[in-house]
C-alpha positions in Angstrom: 110.2 119.2 80.2 107.7 116.4 79.8 107.8 114.2 77.1 105.8 115.0 74.3 103.3 111.5 74.1 102.4 113.7 77.1 101.4 117.3 74.9 97.5 117.6 75.2 95.0 120.3 73.8 93.5 123.1 75.8 90.2 121.8 76.2 91.0 118.3 76.6 93.2 119.7 79.8 90.3 121.3 80.7 88.0 118.0 80.3 90.4 116.2 82.5 90.1 118.6 85.5 86.3 118.9 85.3 86.2 115.2 86.2 87.8 115.7 89.4 84.5 118.5 90.1 81.7 115.6 88.7 82.1 113.7 92.3 80.5 116.8 94.1 77.5 117.3 91.9 75.8 118.3 94.8 78.0 121.1 95.8 77.9 122.6 92.8 74.1 122.0 92.3 74.2 124.1 96.0 76.3 126.8 94.4 74.1 127.2 91.0 71.3 127.9 92.8 72.9 130.3 95.4 74.6 131.7 92.5 71.2 132.0 90.7 69.5 133.5 94.1 71.8 136.4 94.3 72.1 137.2 90.9 68.2 137.0 90.9 67.9 139.3 94.0 70.4 141.7 92.9 68.7 142.1 89.6 65.1 142.9 91.5 67.0 145.6 93.5 66.7 148.0 89.8 62.6 147.5 90.1 63.0 148.5 93.6 64.8 151.4 93.2 62.7 152.7 90.3 59.1 152.0 93.2 61.4 153.7 95.6 61.7 156.9 93.1 58.3 157.0 91.2 56.2 155.8 93.6 58.3 157.1 97.6 59.8 159.9 96.4 57.6 161.2 93.5 54.3 161.0 95.3 55.7 162.3 98.7 54.4 159.2 100.8 56.2 158.8 104.0 53.7 155.3 104.3 55.2 154.5 100.9 58.8 155.6 101.0 58.8 153.6 104.2 57.3 150.5 102.9 59.5 150.6 99.7 62.6 150.9 101.6 61.8 148.0 103.9 61.6 146.3 100.6 64.5 147.2 99.8 66.4 146.4 102.9 64.6 142.5 102.7 66.2 142.8 99.3 69.9 143.4 100.7 69.9 140.5 103.8 68.4 138.5 101.0 71.4 139.2 98.8 73.8 138.6 102.0 72.6 135.6 102.6 73.1 134.0 99.2 76.4 136.3 98.9 76.9 134.3 102.3 76.0 130.3 100.2 77.8 130.7 97.7 80.8 132.0 99.1 81.0 128.9 101.0 80.2 125.8 98.5 81.8 127.5 95.8 84.7 127.9 97.9 84.7 124.7 99.8 84.5 122.6 96.5 87.4 124.9 95.5 89.8 123.4 97.9 88.2 120.3 97.8 88.7 119.4 94.1 92.4 120.9 94.4 93.1 118.6 97.1 92.1 115.9 95.2 94.3 116.9 92.1 97.0 117.2 94.0 96.4 113.4 96.0 96.0 111.9 92.1 99.5 114.0 90.8 101.2 113.0 93.9 99.8 109.4 93.8 100.7 109.1 89.9 104.4 111.0 90.0 105.0 108.2 93.6 105.1 105.5 90.9 106.8 107.0 87.7 110.0 105.1 86.8 113.0 107.6 88.5 114.2 107.7 84.5 111.2 110.3 84.0 113.1 112.3 87.4 116.6 112.4 85.0 114.1 113.4 82.0 112.4 116.9 84.4 113.1 118.9 86.8 111.6 117.7 90.6 111.8 121.6 91.8 110.1 122.3 88.3 107.3 119.5 88.9 107.0 120.5 93.0 105.8 123.8 91.4 103.4 122.3 89.3 102.4 120.8 92.8 102.5 124.1 93.9 101.7 127.4 92.1 99.4 126.0 89.5 97.7 124.1 91.5 96.8 127.4 93.6 96.0 128.7 90.8 93.7 126.1 90.0 91.9 126.2 93.2 91.2 130.4 92.6 90.1 129.9 89.2 87.6 126.9 90.4 86.8 128.6 94.0 86.5 131.9 92.6 86.8 133.2 89.3 84.1 130.6 87.2 81.8 131.1 90.1 82.9 135.2 89.6 82.7 134.8 85.5 79.0 132.9 85.7 77.7 135.5 87.8 77.9 138.3 85.9 76.9 135.9 82.9 73.4 135.4 84.2 73.7 139.4 85.6 74.6 140.6 81.9 71.6 138.1 80.5 69.4 139.1 83.4 70.3 143.3 83.2 69.6 142.9 79.2 66.5 141.4 79.3 65.3 144.0 81.9 67.1 146.7 80.4 64.4 145.8 76.9 61.9 146.0 79.5 62.8 149.7 81.0 63.2 150.8 77.5 63.7 148.8 73.9 65.3 152.2 72.5 67.9 153.1 75.3 68.4 148.9 74.9 68.7 149.5 71.8 72.1 151.5 72.4 73.0 149.8 74.7 73.8 146.7 72.3 75.6 148.1 69.7 78.4 147.5 71.5 78.1 144.0 72.7 79.9 143.5 69.1 82.8 145.4 70.4 83.3 143.9 73.1 83.3 140.1 72.2 85.5 140.6 69.7 88.5 142.0 71.9 87.7 139.6 73.7 88.0 136.7 71.1 91.0 138.4 69.1 93.2 138.8 72.8 92.3 135.7 74.5 94.1 133.4 72.7 97.1 135.6 73.3 96.5 135.8 76.6 96.6 132.1 77.7 99.7 131.7 75.1 101.8 134.0 77.6 100.0 132.6 80.9 101.8 129.3 79.3 104.0 130.9 78.9 104.4 133.2 82.4 104.0 129.7 84.6 106.8 128.2 83.1 109.3 131.1 83.8 107.9 131.1 87.3 107.7 127.1 87.3 112.3 128.0 85.7 112.4 130.7 89.1 111.2 128.8 91.8 113.7 125.8 90.7 116.3 127.9 90.8 115.5 129.0 93.9 115.0 125.6 95.4 118.3 123.9 93.7 120.9 127.4 95.3 119.4 127.1 98.8 119.5 122.8 98.7 123.3 123.0 97.8 124.2 126.5 100.2 127.3 124.6 101.5 128.8 124.6 98.4 127.7 127.5 97.0 129.4 129.3 99.8 132.0 126.9 100.0 133.5 128.5 96.4 132.2 131.9 96.6 129.3 131.6 94.1 127.5 133.7 95.5 127.8 136.6 92.6 127.5 134.4 89.9 124.0 132.9 91.7 122.6 136.5 92.1 123.1 137.4 88.7 121.8 133.6 86.9 118.8 134.5 89.5 118.2 137.8 88.1 118.1 136.6 84.4 115.5 134.3 85.5 113.7 136.4 87.3 114.2 139.1 84.3 112.6 136.6 82.2 109.9 136.0 83.8 108.9 139.3 84.7 108.9 140.1 80.5 106.6 137.6 79.6 104.4 138.7 83.0 104.7 142.0 81.1 104.4 141.1 78.0 100.5 139.1 79.5 100.0 142.4 81.6 100.1 144.7 79.2 97.7 142.2 76.9 95.5 141.9 79.2 95.2 145.8 80.2 94.6 146.5 76.8 91.9 144.1 77.2 89.5 145.7 80.0 90.7 149.0 78.9 89.1 149.0 75.5 86.3 147.3 76.9 85.8 150.1 79.7 85.7 152.2 77.6 83.1 151.0 75.2 80.7 149.8 77.9 80.5 152.8 79.5 80.1 155.4 76.3 77.3 153.8 76.1 76.1 153.8 79.0 76.8 158.2 78.9 75.1 158.0 75.6 72.9 156.4 77.2 72.5 159.0 80.1 72.3 161.3 77.8 69.2 160.2 75.6 67.6 158.7 78.9 67.9 162.6 80.4 66.1 163.7 77.3 63.1 161.3 77.8 62.6 161.9 81.3 62.9 166.3 80.6 60.5 165.7 77.5 58.1 163.7 79.8 58.0 160.1 77.3 59.2 158.3 80.7 59.9 157.9 84.8 62.8 159.4 86.5 62.6 155.7 88.1 62.7 154.5 85.0 65.7 156.0 84.3 67.1 155.6 87.2 66.3 151.1 87.3 68.3 151.6 83.0 71.1 152.8 84.6 70.8 150.8 87.3 70.4 147.9 84.8 73.6 149.7 82.5 76.1 149.5 85.1 75.0 145.9 85.9 75.8 144.5 82.3 78.9 147.0 81.5 80.2 146.0 85.1 79.7 142.5 83.9 80.8 142.3 80.7 84.0 144.4 81.7 84.4 141.4 84.9 83.7 138.8 82.1 86.6 139.9 80.0 88.8 139.9 83.0 88.3 136.4 84.6 88.5 135.2 80.3 92.3 136.4 81.4 92.5 134.4 85.1 90.4 131.6 82.9 93.2 131.5 80.2 95.7 131.4 83.1 94.4 128.9 84.8 94.4 127.0 81.0 97.7 127.0 80.8 98.2 125.8 84.5 95.4 122.6 83.9 97.8 121.9 80.6 100.5 121.5 83.0 98.7 120.0 85.7 97.1 117.4 83.7 101.1 116.6 81.5 102.0 114.9 84.9 98.7 113.4 85.6 99.2 111.7 81.5 103.2 111.6 81.8 103.7 108.0 80.6 105.1 105.5 83.8 107.4 103.1 81.3 108.3 101.0 84.3 105.1 99.1 85.8 104.0 95.4 87.2 103.4 93.3 84.1 99.1 92.4 83.9 99.3 89.0 85.0 102.2 88.8 87.2 104.3 85.7 88.0 104.1 84.6 91.2 107.9 84.4 92.9 108.6 81.1 95.1 110.7 81.3 98.6 113.2 83.8 97.7 117.0 82.4 98.5 119.1 84.5 96.6 119.5 83.1 93.2 120.4 85.7 90.5 121.2 84.8 86.7 122.5 88.5 84.4 122.2 86.9 80.2 123.7 89.4 77.9 122.4 92.6 80.1 122.3 95.7 77.7 121.6 98.9 79.2 121.9 102.8 78.2 120.0 105.4 80.7 117.7 107.5 78.5 119.3 110.6 79.1 122.7 109.6 76.6 121.1 105.9 74.7 124.3 105.8 72.6 126.7 105.4 75.1 126.2 101.9 76.7 126.3 101.4 80.8 126.1 97.8 80.7 127.6 96.0 77.7 126.6 92.1 77.6 127.2 91.6 80.9 126.6 88.1 82.1 127.1 86.4 85.6 125.2 84.6 87.7 125.5 84.8 92.0 124.4 82.0 93.8 122.0 81.7 96.8 124.0 83.2 99.9 126.9 84.2 98.3 128.4 87.0 98.7 129.2 88.7 95.8 131.9 92.2 95.3 131.6 94.9 92.2 134.5 96.0 91.3 135.9 98.7 89.2 136.5 102.2 88.2 133.7 105.0 87.8 131.3 104.7 85.0 131.7 101.0 85.6 128.3 100.3 85.5 127.9 99.1 89.5 126.0 101.3 90.3 123.7 100.9 86.9 123.1 97.2 88.0 122.0 97.5 91.0 119.6 99.9 89.4 118.0 97.3 87.0 117.8 94.7 89.8 115.5 96.8 91.4 113.6 97.6 88.2 114.2 102.2 88.7 115.1 101.0 84.4 114.5 98.2 81.7 117.1 97.0 80.1 117.2 97.6 75.8 118.6 93.4 75.3 119.4 90.4 77.8 117.5 90.0 81.2 117.4 89.2 84.8 116.1 86.8 86.6 115.7 86.3 90.3 115.0 82.5 91.3 114.5 81.8 87.4 112.1 83.9 87.0 112.6 87.0 84.6 112.1 90.2 87.1 110.2 91.8 84.4 106.9 89.1 85.3 107.5 90.0 88.7 105.0 92.2 90.0 107.1 95.2 91.3 106.3 95.1 94.9 107.3 91.8 95.8 110.5 92.1 93.3 111.5 95.4 95.3 110.8 93.9 98.8 113.6 90.8 97.5 116.0 93.3 98.3 117.7 96.0 101.2 119.4 98.6 99.7 122.1 100.9 101.5 123.1 103.6 99.4 126.4 105.8 99.1 124.7 108.9 100.5 121.8 107.3 103.0 118.8 108.7 102.1 117.0 110.4 105.3 113.8 112.0 105.3 112.2 114.8 107.9 110.9 113.5 111.4 111.8 110.9 114.0 115.2 108.6 113.4 112.4 105.7 115.0 110.3 107.1 111.7 113.4 107.2 109.6 114.2 103.2 110.6 110.8 101.8 110.4 110.9 103.7 106.4 111.3 99.8 105.7 109.4 98.1 108.1 106.6 100.6 109.5 104.9 97.7 111.9 108.0 97.0 113.5 107.8 97.3 116.9 109.5 99.5 119.5 112.0 96.2 120.2 112.6 95.6 117.1 113.7 99.3 116.3 115.7 98.8 118.9 117.3 95.9 117.9 117.7 96.5 114.4 119.5 100.3 115.5 122.2 97.7 118.5 122.8 95.9 115.5 124.0 98.9 112.9 126.4 100.3 116.5 124.2 103.2 116.0 122.0 102.5 119.6 124.9 104.3 121.6 124.9 107.4 119.6 121.1 107.4 119.6 120.4 107.6 122.5 122.9 109.9 123.5 120.3 113.0 121.4 117.7 114.9 123.8 115.2 113.1 122.7 117.0 109.4 121.7 114.7 107.5 119.1 112.2 110.2 118.7 115.1 112.7 117.7 113.8 114.8 115.3 116.0 114.8 112.3 116.4 117.7 109.9 115.7 117.2 106.1 117.9 115.3 104.3 119.3 113.9 107.9 120.7 117.5 108.4 122.2 117.7 112.1 124.2 113.8 111.8 128.1 113.3 110.6 127.7 111.2 108.0 128.9 108.0 109.7 125.9 108.6 111.8 123.8 109.1 108.5 125.4 105.7 107.2 124.4 104.0 110.4 120.9 104.2 110.9 120.5 103.4 106.7 122.2 100.2 107.7 120.0 100.1 110.6 117.2 100.0 108.3 118.6 97.9 106.1 118.8 95.1 109.3 115.1 96.0 109.9 113.9 95.1 107.2 115.5 91.7 106.8 115.0 91.3 103.2 117.1 88.0 101.3 119.1 90.2 99.2 121.6 93.3 100.4 122.4 95.6 98.0 125.3 98.2 99.9 126.7 101.1 97.7 129.8 101.3 99.3 127.8 101.0 102.4 130.7 101.9 104.6 132.4 104.6 103.1 131.2 107.3 105.8 132.2 105.8 108.6 135.7 106.6 110.9 137.6 103.1 111.0 136.6 102.6 114.7 133.0 102.4 113.2 133.8 100.7 110.3 135.1 98.1 112.5 131.7 97.4 114.2 129.4 97.4 111.4 131.2 95.1 109.3 131.3 92.9 111.8 127.6 93.6 112.5 127.3 93.3 108.7 129.5 89.9 108.3 126.5 88.3 111.0 123.2 90.3 108.5 125.1 88.6 105.5 125.0 84.8 107.2 122.6 83.4 104.4 121.8 86.0 102.9 122.6 86.8 99.2 124.5 89.5 99.2 126.4 92.7 96.1 128.5 94.8 97.6 129.6 98.0 95.5 132.6 99.0 96.6 135.8 101.1 95.6 137.9 99.9 98.7 139.2 96.8 97.9 140.6 95.9 101.2 136.8 95.9 102.0 136.0 93.4 99.7 138.7 90.6 100.0 137.0 88.3 102.4 133.8 88.2 99.2 133.1 84.7 98.4 133.9 86.5 94.6 135.3 89.6 93.2 133.2 90.7 89.9 135.6 93.6 88.2 133.6 95.8 86.1 134.9 98.1 82.9 133.0 100.2 80.9 130.0 98.2 81.6 131.5 95.1 80.8 132.8 91.7 82.8 136.7 92.3 82.7 137.5 89.2 85.1 135.5 87.8 88.6 137.3 85.3 90.9 138.7 85.5 94.6 141.4 88.4 95.8 144.1 86.0 95.5 143.4 85.0 92.4 142.3 88.2 90.2 145.8 89.7 91.4 147.0 87.1 89.4 144.5 87.0 86.0 143.4 90.9 86.2 145.7 93.1 84.9 142.8 96.2 85.7 142.3 94.5 89.5 146.0 94.1 90.3 146.5 97.4 89.3 143.5 99.0 91.4 144.9 96.5 94.2 148.4 98.2 94.0 147.5 102.2 93.8 145.3 101.6 96.5 147.7 98.6 98.7 150.6 101.3 98.5 149.0 104.9 99.1 148.0 102.8 102.0 
């Protein structure tokens, strides 16, 4: 589901896609020259056949026969060379344009606000980047060339038909309107069904990725049979649309073949009668049959390619929609300069609701001041707005009202990259990427030296388990850190935050996945890390934040209470209740 304001017409999408071809005018020219050359050679073969029959076979001259056979073979060789050139440049063009388009779309997507990915399934977006792009590549790198070649062949063939025999040509041309009409009638229907088919295929891919990505949960709850039924339903829906599209295309092709080949049969009967009565030569009839087949095949091929082009139009629409998706979170045109950041944050009357549920305020009139170097813990029940505040600090979303100021400057007036470089984030579910451990740690600072990477790992108490792995820091991780325990992943994320060396730390349950011993050592490392830095900690376990300078108690998006652990036990009934539940259970 892409936002409605990104919808566009077929021609707008095709026009946008065509812009990616323009930088390669020279390669397009090579392709067109080779295409025209091969079409010209193919059409010349008809005359070669006429001369071979009339001047070679009919005269019984071995010399003339040999000459015309040599001419025919030279035409074939020229055709082969031209076909190689055309195929190479057309295929090169398709691959190059799609590579540019994929890069452009990815570069756009990676800067889009996270809210876009809440509203649109990531796996469906992946399908657009793969399946749709593959279809576009096929069309740009093959189908368009094929259609142009057949168009030239059709026009050239008709011209040679008139030159060869005008009377017989009139028989063939009667069928032209009969072929064009069904193409126009069914073309729109095929395009609509092609778009629906691509959407259904994207849904199938998205469902597969979702289920396989959570395979442990699927199997743990014995959900396979239900997922099989639901997948079957997705596949059947895609099949039904594909069947309708195939029926329309098959009907279109069948009508074209019947009409064109019927005209060829009628022409053969009339031409054969003329040869018998001596009005035309056998070579002329053979050449006319050749050009008739060329024209008929070209028309049939064009009608088939039209279906591919209609599918490509649907794919182009879907791809261009991604490229046109608006980014609601952007740097200002003239960003304000940020002075030296010590970590002063002011939150004033902040109100925010997620786009997917605008009627529910995640934060409601929140006002809070965080001084430089201070450690502020955010506690409260689930859904109180703690993680939402982190999202707004990093400008993943913008609030509906109120403001957040960093060093007295509204963060909406700052360059996004400058703003986000002020924060180091350790989330509750650490994000690790396919690659080596060293690459994952350097995610925060790609230019960090090996010594700095190792120092960060030692501080996060990750060095020992990293060295115990087969390749140490060069050990490759699976997707999302597959193969590591939860505690190990968390320590790598903490090491990455240490390496970032940002003035403000955002710790979202940073020690939640650690065992007691690891948590103790990581807490020691965090104490060193937090010295001199502003730190915001989201914690559900109150024991981990008792030493915080201040604790903010959030409830239903509002600030319920603010103070130290001791003060809140006396002044906040909610905090006292949470503390009683946790410490009694412990």
